[in-house]
C-alpha positions, 0 to 999 in steps of 0.5 A: 199053939199060941194063946190067941189061937187056943182062945178061938176054941172057947170064945163065943164066936157067934156072940162076938161076931154079932156084937161086931156086926152091930158096931160095923153097922152103927151110924153113931158118928163117934163109933164110926169115926173111931173104928175107921180111924183105928183101922186106917192107922193100924193097918195102913189102909190106902184110901187114895184109891177109893172112890170115897177117899175121905173117912168122913164120907162113910156112913158106917164102918161096914160102908168103909170096909166094903168101899168101892175103888176108883176106875182103873185102880185095878186092871185085868191081866191082858192075856185073854187066857188068864183066869184072874185073881178074885181079890186083893190079899195074900195067897194062903195056899195054892196048888193041886187037889190031890187024892188021898188013900180013900180016893177023896180030893184033898186041899192043902191048908198048912203043914200037917193040915188039909181037908177034903173037897167034899168037906169044903163044899158040903157035897160029895157029888160036887166035889168029884167035879174037881178031882185032880183039879186046882185050888187057890186060897186067898186071905183078905186082911183088914186093910184089903179091898173087900169085894170079890170079882170073877176070875172068868165069865160064868153062869151061876148054877147054885149056891150052898150056905154051909153053917159052921164055926167062926174061927179066925182065919189069920195065919196062926189059926190056919197053921193050927186049927185042923180043917179050918176052912171046912169048919167055918161058916161059908157060902159055896157058889157054883158056876158053869163056864166054857171050860167046865165047873168053877167054884168060889167059896166065901169063908166067914171068920171070927167077927166076919160072917156076912157075905153079900152077892150081887145077885141076891144081897145078903146070902149068909144070914145072921149065923143060921144053922141049916144048910141052905141050897139055892138053885139058880139054873133057871134065872140065867145069871151070868157074871163076866170076867173081872166083874164083882160077884160078892163082898165080905162085910169084913175081911176073910178068905175066898177059895177058887176051885178049878177042874182038872186039865183046864188050867195051870197056876200062874208062875210065881204064886205060892204061900204068903205071896201078896196078890192083887185083884185082876192079876193072873191066877191061872192060864187056860191050857186051850183058847176060850172065848170067856163065855159060859155055855148056853 
């Protein structure tokens, strides 16, 4: 295990993330300019595709990180049966949710590392909906577009904020921190679709905990300690395929869960595969009209 990964066990996660948050929201010109210029230079951020291509146009570092893209910068896969990639980034892992010796669905994290669906979702009953289904874990690096879009049209049923640690979610940490994504703070978003349930899990990380949704603004509070469940079944919130659903206030990870027997992952997807918002994530096994159930 590398020294930086070892340090993630002892670093004051919340203190560091709180300090990073203050810097990210600072409107002090010298702080804002230094942060934006550093990230653009170090990570090779492509601002030509952003609505605001001039770094000076961003009022805060967070505004830069959650920047909008120009119309047409990303397009949806033309196959109407394609579930779409929810974000820019890299595939950390993807594949089948397999049953362990106790009959619990398990999600592969890295060699020798996995966690149960119930641990990730914080709910045994909800986890059963995805037994023998599919998962895809997408890592968003600091250079990537940080808004998350819908793979398929869905009606929001419930969100669950699960408090936890704020380990780094970089490749080294994924390899060595057991049950990483089931330990970090996260927001679980449950949707009903015309093929069944779909879960979108927004995972926080070191220096990253804030998640905003299009229906409720900031969903992960400033490092809360209690599990918070919000029931949206009476509000008829429907988000269309390829529409924005949420954004990270810094890079992190989104995990998509699909039920068994509904789709197959797109050809060529695998660990460390670079991906782009809108490309095919999976294809439905039977024709659907893209609308959630009534």
